[in-house]
VODREN-973620 format. One record per residue (C-alpha): x, y, z; residue number from 1; residue in one letter. Coordinates in Angstrom, 1 decimal, padded with zeros to 4 digits. Layout:
N
- u,v,w,num,residu
- X,Y,Z,NUM,a
...
//
This chain:
245
- u,v,w,num,residu
- 076.6,086.7,073.0,1,m
- 077.6,089.2,075.7,2,d
- 080.8,087.7,077.3,3,n
- 079.8,089.2,080.6,4,r
- 077.2,086.4,081.0,5,q
- 079.9,083.7,080.3,6,n
- 081.3,081.9,083.3,7,p
- 084.7,082.2,081.7,8,r
- 085.8,085.6,082.9,9,l
- 088.0,087.9,080.7,10,a
- 090.7,089.3,083.0,11,y
- 093.7,091.6,083.5,12,d
- 095.0,091.2,087.1,13,l
- 098.1,093.4,087.0,14,h
- 097.5,097.1,086.2,15,i
- 099.3,100.2,087.5,16,h
- 097.7,103.6,088.0,17,s
- 099.2,107.1,088.3,18,c
- 100.2,106.2,091.9,19,l
- 103.0,104.1,090.6,20,s
- 105.8,106.5,089.6,21,p
- 106.2,104.7,086.3,22,c
- 102.5,104.9,085.6,23,g
- 101.2,107.5,083.2,24,e
- 099.2,110.5,084.6,25,r
- 096.2,109.5,082.6,26,e
- 096.0,106.1,084.2,27,s
- 093.5,107.2,086.9,28,t
- 091.5,104.6,088.8,29,p
- 088.3,105.7,087.2,30,a
- 089.8,105.7,083.7,31,d
- 091.4,102.2,084.3,32,i
- 087.9,100.9,085.2,33,a
- 086.4,102.6,082.1,34,g
- 089.0,101.1,079.8,35,m
- 088.6,097.7,081.3,36,a
- 084.8,098.0,080.6,37,y
- 085.3,099.3,077.0,38,v
- 087.7,096.5,076.2,39,k
- 085.2,093.9,077.4,40,g
- 087.0,092.6,080.5,41,l
- 084.9,091.1,083.3,42,d
- 087.5,091.4,086.1,43,v
- 090.5,093.6,086.7,44,f
- 092.9,094.3,089.5,45,a
- 094.8,097.5,090.5,46,l
- 098.3,096.6,091.6,47,t
- 100.4,099.6,092.1,48,d
- 104.0,099.3,093.4,49,h
- 103.9,098.5,097.2,50,n
- 100.6,100.3,097.8,51,t
- 096.8,099.9,097.5,52,a
- 095.8,103.5,098.1,53,r
- 094.2,104.1,094.7,54,n
- 092.1,100.9,095.1,55,c
- 089.2,102.7,096.9,56,p
- 088.5,104.9,093.9,57,a
- 089.0,102.0,091.5,58,a
- 086.4,099.9,093.5,59,k
- 083.8,102.7,093.2,60,i
- 084.4,102.9,089.4,61,a
- 084.3,099.2,089.0,62,a
- 081.0,098.9,090.8,63,d
- 079.6,101.6,088.5,64,q
- 080.6,099.6,085.4,65,y
- 079.4,096.3,086.9,66,g
- 083.0,094.9,086.8,67,l
- 084.5,092.5,089.3,68,i
- 087.4,094.2,091.0,69,f
- 090.3,092.8,093.0,70,l
- 092.2,095.4,095.1,71,p
- 095.9,094.6,095.3,72,g
- 099.5,095.7,095.0,73,m
- 102.8,094.6,093.4,74,e
- 105.2,094.1,096.3,75,v
- 109.0,094.3,095.7,76,t
- 110.7,091.8,098.0,77,t
- 114.1,092.4,099.6,78,v
- 115.6,090.4,096.8,79,e
- 113.9,092.9,094.3,80,e
- 111.5,090.3,093.1,81,i
- 108.0,091.5,092.1,82,h
- 105.1,089.6,093.6,83,v
- 101.4,090.4,092.9,84,v
- 099.2,090.3,096.0,85,c
- 095.4,090.3,095.4,86,l
- 092.4,090.5,097.8,87,f
- 088.7,090.0,097.6,88,a
- 087.9,092.9,100.0,89,e
- 089.2,096.4,100.1,90,l
- 089.8,096.5,103.9,91,p
- 092.1,093.5,103.5,92,q
- 094.2,095.3,100.8,93,a
- 094.4,098.5,102.8,94,l
- 095.5,096.6,105.9,95,a
- 098.2,095.0,103.8,96,m
- 099.1,098.4,102.5,97,d
- 099.9,099.7,106.0,98,e
- 102.0,096.7,106.7,99,f
- 104.0,097.0,103.5,100,v
- 104.5,100.7,103.8,101,r
- 106.2,100.1,107.2,102,a
- 108.5,097.7,105.5,103,k
- 109.3,100.0,102.5,104,l
- 112.9,101.3,102.3,105,v
- 112.4,105.0,103.3,106,a
- 113.8,107.0,100.4,107,i
- 112.0,110.1,099.3,108,q
- 110.5,110.2,095.9,109,n
- 111.9,112.8,093.4,110,r
- 109.0,113.4,091.0,111,p
- 111.2,115.1,088.5,112,e
- 113.2,111.9,088.1,113,i
- 110.9,109.0,089.0,114,f
- 107.5,110.5,088.3,115,g
- 104.6,111.7,090.5,116,e
- 102.8,109.3,092.8,117,q
- 099.2,110.6,092.9,118,l
- 096.4,109.4,095.1,119,i
- 093.0,110.1,093.6,120,l
- 089.4,109.9,094.5,121,d
- 086.6,108.5,092.4,122,e
- 086.2,111.8,090.5,123,n
- 089.9,111.9,089.5,124,d
- 090.7,114.7,092.0,125,a
- 094.1,114.5,093.6,126,v
- 093.7,113.9,097.3,127,i
- 097.3,113.1,098.2,128,g
- 100.7,112.3,097.0,129,e
- 103.0,109.5,098.3,130,e
- 106.3,111.0,099.4,131,e
- 108.3,107.7,099.7,132,l
- 109.6,106.2,096.5,133,l
- 107.2,103.3,095.9,134,l
- 109.5,101.4,093.5,135,i
- 112.0,100.7,096.2,136,n
- 112.4,097.2,097.7,137,a
- 110.7,096.3,101.0,138,t
- 112.2,094.4,103.9,139,e
- 110.0,091.5,103.1,140,i
- 111.7,088.4,101.7,141,s
- 110.4,086.3,098.8,142,f
- 109.7,083.3,101.1,143,d
- 107.8,085.5,103.6,144,e
- 105.5,087.4,101.2,145,i
- 103.1,084.5,100.5,146,f
- 102.4,083.7,104.1,147,g
- 102.0,087.4,104.9,148,i
- 099.5,087.9,102.1,149,c
- 097.5,084.9,103.3,150,e
- 097.4,086.4,106.8,151,q
- 095.7,089.4,105.4,152,f
- 093.2,087.3,103.5,153,g
- 094.8,087.6,100.1,154,g
- 096.7,085.4,097.6,155,v
- 100.1,086.1,096.1,156,a
- 101.9,085.0,093.0,157,f
- 105.3,085.8,091.4,158,p
- 104.9,088.4,088.8,159,a
- 106.1,088.3,085.1,160,h
- 108.4,085.3,085.7,161,i
- 109.4,085.4,082.1,162,d
- 110.8,089.0,082.2,163,k
- 114.5,089.8,082.4,164,g
- 114.3,092.0,085.5,165,a
- 112.6,092.0,088.9,166,n
- 111.2,088.5,088.4,167,s
- 111.7,085.3,090.3,168,l
- 113.6,083.6,087.5,169,l
- 115.7,086.6,086.5,170,s
- 116.8,087.3,090.1,171,n
- 117.1,083.8,091.5,172,f
- 117.6,081.8,088.3,173,g
- 115.5,078.9,089.7,174,f
- 112.3,078.2,091.7,175,i
- 113.1,077.5,095.4,176,p
- 112.3,073.9,096.2,177,p
- 110.2,074.9,099.2,178,d
- 107.9,077.2,097.1,179,s
- 104.2,077.0,098.0,180,t
- 102.6,079.2,095.3,181,f
- 100.0,077.5,093.0,182,h
- 099.8,080.3,090.4,183,t
- 102.4,082.2,088.5,184,a
- 102.3,085.1,086.0,185,e
- 103.6,085.4,082.5,186,l
- 103.9,088.4,080.3,187,k
- 104.4,086.4,077.1,188,f
- 102.2,083.3,076.9,189,p
- 104.3,081.8,074.1,190,e
- 107.0,081.2,076.7,191,k
- 104.9,078.9,078.8,192,r
- 105.9,075.5,077.3,193,e
- 109.7,076.3,077.4,194,t
- 109.5,077.6,081.0,195,l
- 107.5,074.5,082.2,196,c
- 110.1,072.2,080.6,197,q
- 113.0,074.0,082.2,198,k
- 111.2,074.5,085.6,199,h
- 108.9,071.5,086.2,200,p
- 107.3,073.1,089.2,201,y
- 105.4,075.4,086.9,202,l
- 103.7,072.5,085.2,203,s
- 101.6,072.1,088.4,204,g
- 100.7,075.8,088.6,205,c
- 097.9,077.8,087.1,206,g
- 099.4,080.4,084.7,207,i
- 098.0,083.9,084.4,208,l
- 098.9,086.2,081.5,209,v
- 098.5,089.8,082.6,210,n
- 099.5,093.1,081.0,211,s
- 101.5,094.8,083.7,212,d
- 100.0,097.9,082.1,213,a
- 101.4,101.3,083.0,214,h
- 099.3,103.1,080.3,215,t
- 095.6,102.8,079.6,216,l
- 096.3,101.5,076.1,217,g
- 098.3,098.6,077.4,218,d
- 095.4,097.1,079.4,219,i
- 094.6,093.6,078.1,220,s
- 092.1,092.8,075.4,221,e
- 089.6,090.0,076.4,222,p
- 092.0,087.3,075.3,223,e
- 092.7,085.5,078.6,224,q
- 090.0,083.9,080.7,225,f
- 089.7,082.5,084.2,226,i
- 086.9,080.2,085.3,227,s
- 085.4,080.7,088.7,228,a
- 082.6,079.2,090.6,229,a
- 080.6,082.4,090.4,230,q
- 081.0,086.0,089.4,231,r
- 082.5,087.4,092.6,232,s
- 085.9,088.6,093.8,233,p
- 085.9,085.8,096.3,234,q
- 085.4,083.1,093.7,235,a
- 088.1,084.6,091.4,236,v
- 090.5,084.8,094.3,237,l
- 089.7,081.1,095.3,238,a
- 090.5,080.0,091.7,239,a
- 093.9,081.9,091.8,240,i
- 094.7,080.4,095.2,241,r
- 094.1,076.9,094.0,242,s
- 095.8,077.3,090.7,243,g
- 092.9,075.6,089.0,244,i
- 091.2,077.9,086.5,245,f
//
């Protein structure tokens, strides 16, 4: 049976394009959508570091393949914690992009050291290049980012909490008692039980397992699924917001 008709949606909601300085040049928005389709995913998100400006091209490609697309970004907080922000609508993501760019520490990118930061159209033509280094921290704190994302109509969750760098647990060592997020992300699903035992807050959260892909080949296979009320970006976002999927 074609899994695209199954209400359980195969996903990868943390993918970087060539706009992220650490993303490979071949990871164009169109090719990311194509790889998501070839691998059999139903829904994917583009989440470059501190920007959503390759999301318009990705949305066009996703529509052509019949995929559900969530525009987003991976924000680096002032504490250097990575938080994924996702949206149902492109204008919401681009409005958040403008807000985040104004909060980004203004250091010029050096492409020969950090890599190019290319903005592409739906035909993979380069239409711009970001001059500020996108992997820098912003002036947004961890406790602020969730409310800010909600104000723009999106939902945020801490990224790859099981990784040893730029994660909530690696940088804080604990989950703040006033946390309000209902979903968290793992890179390695086998760590879930141990982390939930050590941090009981996570037992009440929905857990996403995403690739954090920086190359086309690293995009997830259809092994993780999310259940949503219907096949739409709004329904997927609602499930993530609730933590029940």
